[in-house]
gemmi code that builds the backbone of each chain (N, CA, C; Angstrom):
import gemmi

chains = {
    "A": [
        ("MET", (69.302, 36.227, 33.090), (70.210, 36.820, 32.105), (70.018, 36.157, 30.738)),
        ("GLU", (69.921, 36.977, 29.716), (69.726, 36.433, 28.373), (71.049, 35.859, 27.864)),
        ("LYS", (71.035, 34.550, 27.544), (72.294, 33.896, 27.228), (72.793, 34.164, 25.816)),
        ("SER", (71.914, 34.642, 24.932), (72.351, 34.844, 23.551), (72.723, 36.301, 23.248)),
        ("LYS", (72.615, 37.158, 24.234), (72.907, 38.586, 24.025), (74.390, 38.807, 23.709)),
        ("SER", (74.654, 39.778, 22.835), (76.054, 40.173, 22.606), (76.084, 41.679, 22.361)),
        ("TYR", (77.278, 42.238, 22.381), (77.431, 43.686, 22.241), (77.896, 44.070, 20.834)),
        ("THR", (77.606, 45.303, 20.469), (78.089, 45.847, 19.200), (79.591, 46.100, 19.309)),
        ("THR", (80.319, 45.672, 18.284), (81.773, 45.871, 18.295), (82.180, 46.914, 17.256)),
        ("PHE", (83.354, 47.489, 17.472), (83.909, 48.472, 16.543), (85.298, 47.981, 16.162)),
        ("ARG", (85.606, 48.084, 14.880), (86.833, 47.460, 14.396), (87.784, 48.469, 13.774)),
        ("ASN", (89.064, 48.238, 14.007), (90.098, 49.051, 13.384), (90.518, 48.383, 12.076)),
        ("TYR", (90.369, 49.095, 10.975), (90.645, 48.506, 9.660), (92.036, 48.811, 9.124)),
        ("ASN", (92.771, 49.663, 9.819), (94.007, 50.171, 9.210), (95.295, 49.557, 9.743)),
        ("THR", (95.207, 48.532, 10.558), (96.427, 47.940, 11.091), (96.556, 46.489, 10.640)),
        ("GLU", (97.749, 45.967, 10.773), (98.019, 44.586, 10.348), (97.241, 43.592, 11.227)),
        ("ASP", (97.285, 43.831, 12.540), (96.510, 42.997, 13.442), (95.102, 43.570, 13.552)),
        ("ILE", (94.149, 42.669, 13.727), (92.757, 43.112, 13.760), (92.343, 43.382, 15.205)),
        ("VAL", (91.835, 44.571, 15.431), (91.433, 44.956, 16.788), (89.954, 45.355, 16.806)),
        ("TYR", (89.248, 44.833, 17.789), (87.855, 45.218, 18.026), (87.762, 45.809, 19.440)),
        ("THR", (86.858, 46.763, 19.601), (86.541, 47.235, 20.955), (85.028, 47.149, 21.150)),
        ("PHE", (84.636, 47.024, 22.395), (83.208, 47.091, 22.731), (83.062, 47.429, 24.212)),
        ("LEU", (81.857, 47.795, 24.582), (81.585, 48.118, 25.982), (80.786, 46.998, 26.627)),
        ("SER", (81.301, 46.497, 27.728), (80.544, 45.568, 28.557), (79.666, 46.423, 29.471)),
        ("ILE", (78.354, 46.199, 29.382), (77.447, 47.050, 30.155), (76.709, 46.195, 31.182)),
        ("GLY", (77.276, 46.161, 32.369), (76.675, 45.411, 33.472), (76.497, 46.357, 34.642)),
        ("HIS", (77.110, 46.014, 35.761), (77.064, 46.924, 36.919), (77.754, 48.243, 36.554)),
        ("LYS", (78.771, 48.132, 35.718), (79.499, 49.310, 35.243), (79.667, 49.210, 33.734)),
        ("LYS", (80.146, 50.286, 33.120), (80.539, 50.226, 31.709), (82.037, 49.970, 31.671)),
        ("ILE", (82.417, 48.851, 31.073), (83.832, 48.487, 31.023), (84.258, 48.320, 29.567)),
        ("LEU", (85.364, 48.951, 29.244), (85.876, 48.922, 27.872), (86.692, 47.654, 27.638)),
        ("LYS", (86.346, 46.928, 26.577), (87.014, 45.661, 26.264), (87.694, 45.752, 24.909)),
        ("ALA", (88.785, 45.046, 24.757), (89.495, 45.004, 23.478), (89.795, 43.561, 23.103)),
        ("ILE", (89.635, 43.281, 21.808), (89.930, 41.946, 21.264), (90.947, 42.146, 20.148)),
        ("GLU", (91.956, 41.287, 20.123), (92.973, 41.405, 19.068), (93.210, 40.032, 18.433)),
        ("PHE", (93.280, 40.005, 17.115), (93.715, 38.806, 16.388), (95.089, 39.126, 15.831)),
        ("SER", (96.106, 38.514, 16.415), (97.481, 38.860, 16.074), (98.188, 37.669, 15.430)),
        ("LEU", (98.855, 37.937, 14.318), (99.555, 36.854, 13.606), (100.675, 36.294, 14.486)),
        ("ALA", (100.590, 35.005, 14.790), (101.568, 34.393, 15.690), (102.523, 33.457, 14.963)),
        ("GLY", (102.214, 33.099, 13.728), (103.070, 32.183, 12.991), (102.256, 31.352, 12.027)),
        ("GLU", (102.797, 30.176, 11.711), (102.113, 29.278, 10.782), (102.033, 27.879, 11.369)),
        ("PHE", (101.013, 27.163, 10.960), (100.929, 25.747, 11.299), (100.450, 25.017, 10.049)),
        ("LEU", (101.239, 24.047, 9.614), (100.940, 23.310, 8.376), (100.641, 24.284, 7.232)),
        ("GLU", (101.464, 25.322, 7.168), (101.434, 26.332, 6.093), (100.196, 27.224, 6.113)),
        ("HIS", (99.500, 27.259, 7.224), (98.370, 28.177, 7.350), (98.674, 29.226, 8.418)),
        ("PRO", (98.349, 30.495, 8.143), (98.599, 31.527, 9.153), (97.756, 31.308, 10.407)),
        ("VAL", (98.403, 31.488, 11.543), (97.722, 31.301, 12.829), (97.627, 32.652, 13.544)),
        ("PHE", (96.429, 33.018, 13.936), (96.208, 34.272, 14.656), (95.833, 33.977, 16.105)),
        ("ASN", (96.597, 34.574, 16.997), (96.308, 34.429, 18.421), (95.179, 35.377, 18.823)),
        ("LEU", (94.202, 34.841, 19.540), (93.100, 35.686, 20.017), (93.477, 36.230, 21.395)),
        ("GLY", (93.595, 37.557, 21.471), (93.852, 38.212, 22.761), (92.613, 38.971, 23.180)),
        ("PHE", (92.340, 38.980, 24.472), (91.120, 39.629, 24.950), (91.353, 40.178, 26.356)),
        ("GLY", (90.933, 41.431, 26.562), (91.119, 42.002, 27.898), (90.431, 43.338, 28.059)),
        ("ASN", (90.657, 43.954, 29.221), (90.083, 45.269, 29.524), (91.070, 46.352, 29.129)),
        ("TYR", (90.540, 47.465, 28.620), (91.398, 48.599, 28.282), (91.045, 49.777, 29.181)),
        ("SER", (92.036, 50.248, 29.909), (91.848, 51.410, 30.764), (92.312, 52.654, 30.013)),
        ("THR", (91.376, 53.560, 29.722), (91.763, 54.785, 28.993), (92.598, 55.697, 29.893)),
        ("SER", (92.298, 55.713, 31.188), (93.046, 56.600, 32.081), (94.486, 56.134, 32.270)),
        ("LYS", (94.690, 54.817, 32.306), (96.054, 54.286, 32.437), (96.682, 54.009, 31.080)),
        ("ASP", (95.880, 54.083, 30.044), (96.306, 53.735, 28.688), (97.010, 52.371, 28.693)),
        ("ALA", (96.355, 51.410, 29.304), (96.951, 50.075, 29.444), (95.876, 49.006, 29.283)),
        ("ILE", (96.358, 47.835, 28.880), (95.490, 46.671, 28.665), (95.829, 45.605, 29.707)),
        ("ALA", (94.827, 44.897, 30.189), (95.089, 43.764, 31.088), (94.207, 42.599, 30.681)),
        ("ASP", (94.826, 41.421, 30.532), (94.040, 40.245, 30.144), (93.866, 39.267, 31.299)),
        ("ASN", (94.198, 39.727, 32.501), (94.078, 38.827, 33.660), (93.093, 39.349, 34.699)),
        ("ILE", (92.200, 40.228, 34.247), (91.234, 40.826, 35.170), (89.930, 40.022, 35.162)),
        ("VAL", (89.387, 39.774, 36.319), (88.039, 39.205, 36.405), (87.112, 40.359, 36.779)),
        ("SER", (86.279, 40.775, 35.818), (85.502, 42.013, 36.010), (84.271, 41.839, 36.890)),
        ("ASN", (83.693, 40.625, 36.894), (82.448, 40.388, 37.662), (81.414, 41.478, 37.379)),
        ("ASN", (81.159, 41.713, 36.079), (80.262, 42.814, 35.712), (78.827, 42.336, 35.480)),
        ("GLY", (78.575, 41.070, 35.739), (77.205, 40.554, 35.642), (76.728, 40.281, 34.228)),
        ("ASP", (77.638, 40.282, 33.265), (77.224, 40.079, 31.864), (78.168, 39.111, 31.143)),
        ("ALA", (78.611, 38.094, 31.870), (79.626, 37.169, 31.327), (79.195, 36.533, 30.009)),
        ("PHE", (77.906, 36.153, 29.909), (77.438, 35.510, 28.669), (77.540, 36.466, 27.490)),
        ("ALA", (77.113, 37.703, 27.704), (77.127, 38.694, 26.618), (78.565, 38.981, 26.173)),
        ("VAL", (79.471, 39.075, 27.121), (80.877, 39.339, 26.793), (81.456, 38.155, 26.008)),
        ("PHE", (81.189, 36.955, 26.493), (81.691, 35.751, 25.832), (81.120, 35.638, 24.411)),
        ("ASN", (79.810, 35.879, 24.277), (79.180, 35.828, 22.950), (79.786, 36.854, 21.998)),
        ("THR", (80.112, 38.007, 22.524), (80.699, 39.063, 21.690), (82.069, 38.633, 21.165)),
        ("VAL", (82.870, 38.037, 22.032), (84.185, 37.546, 21.598), (84.010, 36.483, 20.504)),
        ("LEU", (83.045, 35.593, 20.713), (82.795, 34.539, 19.716), (82.321, 35.113, 18.383)),
        ("HIS", (81.486, 36.140, 18.458), (81.001, 36.765, 17.226), (82.154, 37.356, 16.419)),
        ("THR", (83.111, 37.972, 17.113), (84.256, 38.548, 16.387), (85.096, 37.427, 15.761)),
        ("ALA", (85.212, 36.303, 16.481), (85.980, 35.167, 15.933), (85.299, 34.626, 14.677)),
        ("LYS", (83.973, 34.513, 14.730), (83.222, 34.031, 13.555), (83.368, 35.006, 12.398)),
        ("SER", (83.281, 36.269, 12.695), (83.405, 37.298, 11.663), (84.811, 37.277, 11.054)),
        ("PHE", (85.809, 37.108, 11.919), (87.199, 37.061, 11.444), (87.417, 35.868, 10.515)),
        ("LEU", (86.847, 34.719, 10.868), (86.984, 33.529, 10.018), (86.179, 33.652, 8.730)),
        ("LYS", (85.070, 34.345, 8.816), (84.255, 34.544, 7.615), (85.032, 35.379, 6.593)),
        ("ASN", (85.724, 36.396, 7.095), (86.500, 37.280, 6.210), (87.846, 36.688, 5.814)),
        ("ASN", (88.329, 35.737, 6.633), (89.646, 35.126, 6.381), (89.540, 33.610, 6.541)),
        ("PRO", (88.822, 32.941, 5.628), (88.535, 31.515, 5.832), (89.763, 30.600, 5.772)),
        ("GLU", (90.901, 31.134, 5.321), (92.093, 30.298, 5.198), (92.955, 30.302, 6.469)),
        ("VAL", (92.564, 31.076, 7.481), (93.419, 31.198, 8.664), (92.949, 30.297, 9.809)),
        ("ILE", (93.830, 30.183, 10.796), (93.537, 29.421, 12.012), (93.464, 30.414, 13.173)),
        ("ILE", (92.459, 30.288, 13.997), (92.425, 31.083, 15.232), (92.914, 30.196, 16.373)),
        ("MET", (93.869, 30.728, 17.109), (94.417, 30.002, 18.260), (93.918, 30.671, 19.543)),
        ("ILE", (93.385, 29.873, 20.440), (92.886, 30.411, 21.709), (93.657, 29.783, 22.860)),
        ("ARG", (94.196, 30.642, 23.692), (94.860, 30.189, 24.925), (94.238, 30.973, 26.077)),
        ("GLY", (94.386, 30.477, 27.275), (93.885, 31.221, 28.431), (95.027, 31.927, 29.127)),
        ("SER", (94.795, 33.176, 29.562), (95.858, 33.891, 30.272), (96.119, 33.264, 31.642)),
        ("ASP", (95.212, 32.389, 32.060), (95.398, 31.732, 33.360), (95.943, 30.307, 33.210)),
        ("SER", (96.525, 30.026, 32.049), (97.064, 28.671, 31.826), (98.577, 28.600, 32.015)),
        ("THR", (99.181, 29.689, 32.457), (100.645, 29.692, 32.614), (101.038, 29.312, 34.044)),
        ("ASP", (102.292, 28.875, 34.193), (102.788, 28.557, 35.541), (102.844, 29.812, 36.399)),
        ("SER", (103.154, 30.948, 35.764), (103.244, 32.184, 36.550), (101.873, 32.567, 37.126)),
        ("PHE", (100.797, 32.212, 36.404), (99.457, 32.502, 36.927), (99.232, 31.739, 38.233)),
        ("SER", (99.513, 30.429, 38.215), (99.252, 29.642, 39.426), (100.192, 30.050, 40.562)),
        ("ASP", (101.436, 30.427, 40.228), (102.369, 30.880, 41.270), (101.831, 32.125, 41.961)),
        ("THR", (101.321, 33.067, 41.153), (100.779, 34.310, 41.712), (99.489, 34.032, 42.470)),
        ("CYS", (98.659, 33.165, 41.889), (97.363, 32.850, 42.503), (97.541, 32.229, 43.890)),
        ("MET", (98.506, 31.348, 43.993), (98.745, 30.636, 45.256), (99.051, 31.607, 46.407)),
        ("THR", (99.620, 32.770, 46.077), (100.023, 33.699, 47.137), (98.830, 34.482, 47.703)),
        ("THR", (97.754, 34.584, 46.923), (96.623, 35.394, 47.379), (95.324, 34.603, 47.518)),
        ("CYS", (95.280, 33.420, 46.934), (94.035, 32.655, 46.860), (93.632, 32.098, 48.226)),
        ("THR", (92.325, 32.022, 48.456), (91.827, 31.494, 49.728), (91.431, 30.020, 49.622)),
        ("ARG", (91.601, 29.448, 48.423), (91.126, 28.075, 48.216), (92.057, 27.007, 48.801)),
        ("ARG", (93.231, 27.405, 49.160), (94.210, 26.481, 49.754), (94.463, 25.250, 48.888)),
        ("CYS", (94.674, 25.463, 47.612), (94.999, 24.345, 46.718), (96.367, 23.794, 47.114)),
        ("THR", (96.513, 22.511, 47.057), (97.778, 21.908, 47.457), (98.615, 21.475, 46.252)),
        ("THR", (98.027, 20.678, 45.376), (98.822, 20.188, 44.241), (98.684, 21.086, 43.018)),
        ("GLU", (97.473, 21.246, 42.528), (97.234, 22.028, 41.301), (96.308, 23.197, 41.613)),
        ("CYS", (96.638, 24.379, 41.077), (95.799, 25.571, 41.257), (94.447, 25.327, 40.584)),
        ("LYS", (93.362, 25.437, 41.345), (92.036, 25.132, 40.786), (91.536, 26.214, 39.837)),
        ("ARG", (92.171, 27.382, 39.897), (91.747, 28.454, 38.993), (92.488, 28.406, 37.661)),
        ("LYS", (93.556, 27.607, 37.619), (94.342, 27.500, 36.380), (93.488, 26.873, 35.273)),
        ("HIS", (93.679, 27.309, 34.070), (92.979, 26.787, 32.876), (91.473, 27.092, 32.858)),
        ("LYS", (91.007, 27.952, 33.762), (89.573, 28.215, 33.839), (89.057, 28.823, 32.534)),
        ("ARG", (89.857, 29.737, 31.950), (89.382, 30.446, 30.749), (89.315, 29.538, 29.524)),
        ("ILE", (90.359, 28.751, 29.306), (90.346, 27.858, 28.132), (89.230, 26.819, 28.310)),
        ("ASN", (88.963, 26.442, 29.552), (87.893, 25.464, 29.802), (86.516, 26.033, 29.476)),
        ("ILE", (86.343, 27.346, 29.643), (85.051, 27.968, 29.296), (84.816, 27.842, 27.787)),
        ("TYR", (85.870, 28.096, 26.994), (85.744, 27.936, 25.538), (85.435, 26.473, 25.205)),
        ("GLY", (86.132, 25.553, 25.881), (85.910, 24.125, 25.639), (84.479, 23.718, 25.954)),
        ("GLN", (83.975, 24.234, 27.067), (82.593, 23.897, 27.458), (81.596, 24.430, 26.422)),
        ("TYR", (81.877, 25.629, 25.915), (80.981, 26.202, 24.901), (81.001, 25.329, 23.642)),
        ("ILE", (82.203, 24.924, 23.217), (82.321, 24.092, 22.014), (81.536, 22.797, 22.195)),
        ("GLU", (81.726, 22.170, 23.344), (81.056, 20.884, 23.570), (79.536, 21.028, 23.603)),
        ("LYS", (79.089, 22.101, 24.212), (77.648, 22.331, 24.327), (77.012, 22.598, 22.963)),
        ("ASN", (77.785, 23.200, 22.059), (77.211, 23.627, 20.771), (77.809, 22.892, 19.572)),
        ("LEU", (78.532, 21.813, 19.856), (79.261, 21.109, 18.801), (78.351, 20.611, 17.685)),
        ("SER", (77.141, 20.184, 18.038), (76.248, 19.597, 17.033), (75.962, 20.565, 15.878)),
        ("HIS", (75.835, 21.853, 16.169), (75.608, 22.774, 15.042), (76.885, 23.492, 14.601)),
        ("LEU", (77.841, 23.681, 15.528), (79.085, 24.370, 15.146), (79.912, 23.543, 14.162)),
        ("GLN", (79.851, 22.207, 14.298), (80.726, 21.351, 13.487), (80.382, 21.364, 11.997)),
        ("TRP", (79.210, 21.902, 11.656), (78.869, 22.017, 10.237), (79.700, 23.108, 9.565)),
        ("GLU", (80.121, 24.063, 10.371), (80.813, 25.219, 9.795), (82.276, 25.334, 10.213)),
        ("TYR", (82.610, 24.740, 11.367), (83.965, 24.926, 11.907), (84.602, 23.595, 12.292)),
        ("ASN", (85.961, 23.615, 12.258), (86.725, 22.482, 12.779), (87.360, 22.922, 14.097)),
        ("PHE", (87.417, 21.990, 15.030), (88.035, 22.293, 16.319), (89.147, 21.286, 16.596)),
        ("ASN", (90.273, 21.831, 17.052), (91.400, 20.995, 17.444), (91.905, 21.476, 18.797)),
        ("GLY", (92.543, 20.589, 19.524), (93.081, 20.969, 20.830), (94.505, 20.497, 20.982)),
        ("SER", (95.304, 21.266, 21.741), (96.696, 20.855, 21.952), (96.927, 20.512, 23.414)),
        ("PHE", (97.841, 19.593, 23.627), (98.215, 19.198, 24.996), (99.720, 19.003, 25.033)),
        ("LEU", (100.267, 19.036, 26.244), (101.706, 18.878, 26.395), (102.072, 17.419, 26.178)),
        ("HIS", (102.983, 17.225, 25.215), (103.402, 15.862, 24.894), (104.746, 15.632, 25.566)),
        ("GLU", (105.631, 14.929, 24.947), (106.934, 14.696, 25.562), (107.960, 15.704, 25.053)),
        ("PHE", (109.054, 15.837, 25.791), (110.154, 16.753, 25.450), (109.649, 18.186, 25.237)),
        ("GLU", (108.678, 18.579, 26.044), (108.107, 19.931, 25.989), (107.517, 20.286, 24.626)),
        ("GLU", (107.104, 19.298, 23.901), (106.409, 19.544, 22.636), (104.901, 19.508, 22.875)),
        ("PHE", (104.199, 20.225, 22.025), (102.744, 20.217, 22.114), (102.193, 19.409, 20.942)),
        ("MET", (101.183, 18.651, 21.224), (100.569, 17.810, 20.201), (99.165, 18.336, 19.905)),
        ("LEU", (98.898, 18.522, 18.611), (97.562, 18.981, 18.221), (96.753, 17.801, 17.717)),
        ("GLU", (95.556, 17.659, 18.236), (94.713, 16.533, 17.831), (93.302, 17.025, 17.518)),
        ("ASN", (92.506, 16.160, 16.921), (91.094, 16.483, 16.709), (90.432, 16.658, 18.079)),
        ("TYR", (89.557, 17.627, 18.185), (88.928, 17.911, 19.469), (88.172, 16.691, 19.991)),
        ("ARG", (88.486, 16.341, 21.229), (87.785, 15.217, 21.857), (86.945, 15.740, 23.018)),
        ("THR", (85.690, 15.376, 23.073), (84.808, 15.802, 24.156), (85.364, 15.312, 25.496)),
        ("GLY", (85.427, 16.231, 26.446), (85.879, 15.867, 27.787), (87.374, 16.038, 28.008)),
        ("ALA", (88.137, 16.184, 26.915), (89.594, 16.332, 27.065), (89.925, 17.763, 27.495)),
        ("GLU", (91.029, 17.916, 28.237), (91.458, 19.260, 28.647), (92.640, 19.668, 27.781)),
        ("TYR", (92.573, 20.880, 27.256), (93.592, 21.340, 26.320), (94.262, 22.627, 26.792)),
        ("LEU", (95.483, 22.831, 26.290), (96.222, 24.062, 26.607), (95.946, 25.155, 25.585)),
        ("SER", (95.558, 24.736, 24.405), (95.147, 25.731, 23.394), (94.120, 25.071, 22.486)),
        ("LEU", (93.319, 25.910, 21.872), (92.318, 25.431, 20.913), (92.580, 26.074, 19.568)),
        ("PHE", (92.420, 25.313, 18.503), (92.528, 25.826, 17.149), (91.133, 25.765, 16.512)),
        ("ILE", (90.750, 26.854, 15.913), (89.454, 26.875, 15.215), (89.691, 27.284, 13.762)),
        ("THR", (89.129, 26.502, 12.865), (89.224, 26.820, 11.431), (87.836, 26.724, 10.807)),
        ("LYS", (87.718, 27.360, 9.662), (86.436, 27.322, 8.959), (86.455, 26.201, 7.934)),
        ("LYS", (85.360, 25.486, 7.837), (85.283, 24.386, 6.853), (85.104, 24.946, 5.462)),
    ],
    "B": [
        ("MET", (84.126, 42.243, 62.985), (84.905, 43.344, 62.411), (84.232, 43.826, 61.127)),
        ("LYS", (84.136, 45.105, 61.001), (83.499, 45.665, 59.811), (84.424, 45.508, 58.602)),
        ("LYS", (83.832, 45.008, 57.522), (84.652, 44.825, 56.317), (84.912, 46.170, 55.657)),
        ("SER", (86.137, 46.360, 55.203), (86.434, 47.613, 54.501), (85.906, 47.524, 53.080)),
        ("LYS", (85.334, 48.600, 52.593), (84.766, 48.611, 51.254), (85.889, 48.780, 50.227)),
        ("ASN", (85.851, 47.958, 49.171), (86.878, 48.066, 48.136), (86.553, 49.250, 47.222)),
        ("THR", (87.365, 50.271, 47.293), (87.094, 51.479, 46.507), (87.965, 51.536, 45.249)),
        ("GLU", (88.755, 50.493, 45.035), (89.619, 50.439, 43.845), (88.740, 50.423, 42.594)),
        ("PRO", (88.920, 51.383, 41.665), (88.077, 51.362, 40.461), (88.366, 50.127, 39.605)),
        ("THR", (87.338, 49.591, 38.968), (87.509, 48.418, 38.111), (88.389, 48.784, 36.920)),
        ("PHE", (89.364, 47.958, 36.655), (90.268, 48.215, 35.537), (89.468, 48.199, 34.233)),
        ("GLY", (89.524, 49.279, 33.500), (88.808, 49.365, 32.233), (87.455, 50.048, 32.337)),
        ("ALA", (87.012, 50.351, 33.566), (85.716, 51.036, 33.716), (85.805, 52.414, 33.070)),
        ("VAL", (84.747, 52.788, 32.379), (84.749, 54.080, 31.683), (84.821, 55.204, 32.722)),
        ("PRO", (85.833, 56.066, 32.622), (85.982, 57.132, 33.621), (84.926, 58.224, 33.458)),
        ("LYS", (84.714, 58.965, 34.536), (83.669, 60.004, 34.542), (83.829, 60.997, 33.400)),
        ("GLU", (85.079, 61.334, 33.088), (85.305, 62.365, 32.063), (84.894, 61.910, 30.659)),
        ("LEU", (84.632, 60.609, 30.499), (84.174, 60.118, 29.183), (82.687, 59.758, 29.184)),
        ("GLU", (82.045, 59.938, 30.313), (80.647, 59.499, 30.422), (79.691, 60.259, 29.506)),
        ("HIS", (80.077, 61.460, 29.085), (79.202, 62.242, 28.202), (79.248, 61.725, 26.762)),
        ("LEU", (80.220, 60.865, 26.452), (80.342, 60.326, 25.089), (79.390, 59.149, 24.892)),
        ("SER", (79.006, 58.919, 23.633), (78.182, 57.741, 23.329), (79.067, 56.496, 23.384)),
        ("ASP", (78.425, 55.321, 23.425), (79.190, 54.064, 23.450), (80.090, 53.969, 22.217)),
        ("LYS", (79.537, 54.367, 21.076), (80.296, 54.308, 19.820), (81.533, 55.223, 19.911)),
        ("GLU", (81.326, 56.411, 20.442), (82.447, 57.363, 20.540), (83.528, 56.854, 21.493)),
        ("ILE", (83.106, 56.220, 22.576), (84.092, 55.683, 23.538), (84.914, 54.579, 22.878)),
        ("CYS", (84.219, 53.686, 22.157), (84.918, 52.566, 21.504), (85.853, 53.072, 20.406)),
        ("GLU", (85.409, 54.061, 19.664), (86.263, 54.597, 18.594), (87.445, 55.379, 19.154)),
        ("LEU", (87.230, 56.035, 20.269), (88.348, 56.724, 20.934), (89.401, 55.701, 21.361)),
        ("ALA", (88.919, 54.593, 21.930), (89.845, 53.528, 22.350), (90.591, 52.969, 21.147)),
        ("LEU", (89.876, 52.745, 20.053), (90.535, 52.216, 18.842), (91.626, 53.161, 18.361)),
        ("SER", (91.346, 54.460, 18.415), (92.351, 55.425, 17.941), (93.571, 55.418, 18.850)),
        ("LYS", (93.344, 55.234, 20.154), (94.481, 55.190, 21.086), (95.299, 53.902, 20.922)),
        ("LEU", (94.602, 52.837, 20.514), (95.269, 51.533, 20.415), (95.884, 51.277, 19.038)),
        ("LYS", (95.610, 52.164, 18.125), (96.042, 51.969, 16.732), (97.553, 51.736, 16.626)),
        ("GLY", (97.923, 50.685, 15.904), (99.338, 50.403, 15.652), (100.069, 49.750, 16.808)),
        ("ARG", (99.361, 49.483, 17.895), (100.024, 48.876, 19.060), (99.720, 47.390, 19.146)),
        ("GLU", (100.690, 46.634, 19.677), (100.434, 45.225, 19.973), (99.780, 45.190, 21.357)),
        ("LEU", (98.553, 44.707, 21.423), (97.791, 44.829, 22.674), (98.153, 43.777, 23.719)),
        ("PHE", (98.473, 42.583, 23.254), (98.714, 41.495, 24.201), (100.062, 40.836, 23.908)),
        ("PRO", (101.163, 41.576, 24.116), (102.487, 41.059, 23.730), (102.868, 39.760, 24.432)),
        ("GLU", (102.508, 39.631, 25.710), (102.880, 38.423, 26.444), (102.086, 37.217, 25.924)),
        ("SER", (100.812, 37.429, 25.693), (99.966, 36.362, 25.151), (100.475, 35.948, 23.772)),
        ("ASN", (100.837, 36.940, 22.964), (101.321, 36.637, 21.609), (102.669, 35.916, 21.653)),
        ("ARG", (103.520, 36.325, 22.606), (104.836, 35.669, 22.735), (104.645, 34.193, 23.109)),
        ("LEU", (103.773, 33.947, 24.056), (103.520, 32.560, 24.479), (102.900, 31.742, 23.351)),
        ("ALA", (102.018, 32.384, 22.589), (101.394, 31.695, 21.454), (102.454, 31.339, 20.405)),
        ("ARG", (103.360, 32.284, 20.124), (104.435, 32.015, 19.138), (105.317, 30.864, 19.601)),
        ("GLU", (105.680, 30.884, 20.896), (106.540, 29.815, 21.443), (105.841, 28.462, 21.353)),
        ("MET", (104.571, 28.465, 21.699), (103.799, 27.217, 21.675), (103.702, 26.676, 20.246)),
        ("LEU", (103.495, 27.588, 19.335), (103.322, 27.220, 17.933), (104.588, 26.586, 17.351)),
        ("LYS", (105.739, 27.102, 17.790), (107.015, 26.555, 17.307), (107.199, 25.108, 17.749)),
        ("LYS", (106.599, 24.764, 18.896), (106.766, 23.410, 19.442), (105.551, 22.532, 19.170)),
        ("MET", (104.696, 22.983, 18.265), (103.436, 22.264, 18.004), (103.621, 21.218, 16.902)),
        ("LYS", (103.199, 20.008, 17.172), (103.253, 18.929, 16.179), (101.850, 18.370, 15.962)),
        ("PRO", (101.569, 17.938, 14.740), (100.264, 17.299, 14.519), (100.279, 15.858, 15.029)),
        ("SER", (99.221, 15.426, 15.667), (99.141, 14.027, 16.078), (98.927, 13.178, 14.828)),
        ("SER", (99.264, 11.914, 14.922), (99.171, 11.047, 13.738), (97.732, 10.922, 13.232)),
        ("SER", (96.782, 11.096, 14.136), (95.371, 10.939, 13.735), (94.708, 12.271, 13.377)),
        ("LEU", (95.502, 13.344, 13.390), (94.905, 14.665, 13.157), (94.313, 14.769, 11.762)),
        ("ASN", (93.056, 15.115, 11.734), (92.385, 15.348, 10.455), (92.182, 16.858, 10.345)),
        ("PHE", (93.191, 17.529, 9.809), (93.198, 18.981, 9.845), (92.604, 19.550, 8.573)),
        ("GLN", (91.559, 20.364, 8.737), (90.894, 20.946, 7.568), (90.887, 22.456, 7.691)),
        ("VAL", (91.330, 23.099, 6.642), (91.257, 24.555, 6.583), (90.668, 24.932, 5.237)),
        ("ASN", (89.767, 25.869, 5.284), (89.170, 26.369, 4.049), (90.226, 27.166, 3.297)),
        ("ASN", (90.570, 26.751, 2.106), (91.649, 27.419, 1.374), (91.179, 28.560, 0.484)),
        ("ARG", (89.880, 28.796, 0.496), (89.386, 29.897, -0.335), (89.635, 31.220, 0.356)),
        ("GLN", (90.049, 32.198, -0.395), (90.156, 33.555, 0.140), (88.752, 34.138, 0.154)),
        ("ALA", (88.448, 34.964, 1.190), (87.115, 35.574, 1.276), (86.910, 36.549, 0.137)),
    ],
}
model = gemmi.Model(1)
for chain_id, residues in chains.items():
    chain = gemmi.Chain(chain_id)
    for i, (resn, *xyz) in enumerate(residues, 1):
        res = gemmi.Residue()
        res.name, res.seqid = resn, gemmi.SeqId(i, " ")
        for name, pos in zip(("N", "CA", "C"), xyz):
            atom = gemmi.Atom()
            atom.name, atom.element = name, gemmi.Element(name[0])
            atom.pos, atom.b_iso = gemmi.Position(*pos), 0.0
            res.add_atom(atom)
        chain.add_residue(res)
    model.add_chain(chain)
structure = gemmi.Structure()
structure.add_model(model)
structure.setup_entities()
């Protein structure tokens, strides 16, 4: 599988939130949607949450918790990254926030009821998505750091989240990406 | 025991009735259907909640490009 392949995206220009669609072409053709939605501010900079999932035209519904197994994971991941780079290029003053849909307690509660892995303490599938982004950052940090800043958040005390400079090997609940 | 074949269609798979359209037409059709909608409300809600409780660490060296594109 070619690791640098990505798909052509199509963008909606007329809405407040930025939406891209593209087709994942593996075993099947699967429609994907990416959204950058304004979630608030951090240190006076607008923060956009990156949402990503499958769009079913027949159900007219979106799902961000589907594992498609379409044989083109690298191409899909690269496509999402390309839209993030493009979004930052056009909006260099904003922050992109990335969270995983599998990082919630409800994910592990649901997973435990159907999973065959028999996890006892911590769900092994939890945080898998945010970790994929982290692994990509670490693998490509030497050239990415010339153009982008990376920060990660973790649960601190009193249910507060602490944002720090990205540390290699650390596990985070969310990632912040900004353009230098 | 013979395994039963999973016939559940993949969520988001392009349905037969759209197969005659080009990739561009399918994506643009989806964009038109999604126009003006919040696509990931739960993800956005969690992001907003997290952001409200987010503090910078004392060592945070936070850099944002302040130039408008």
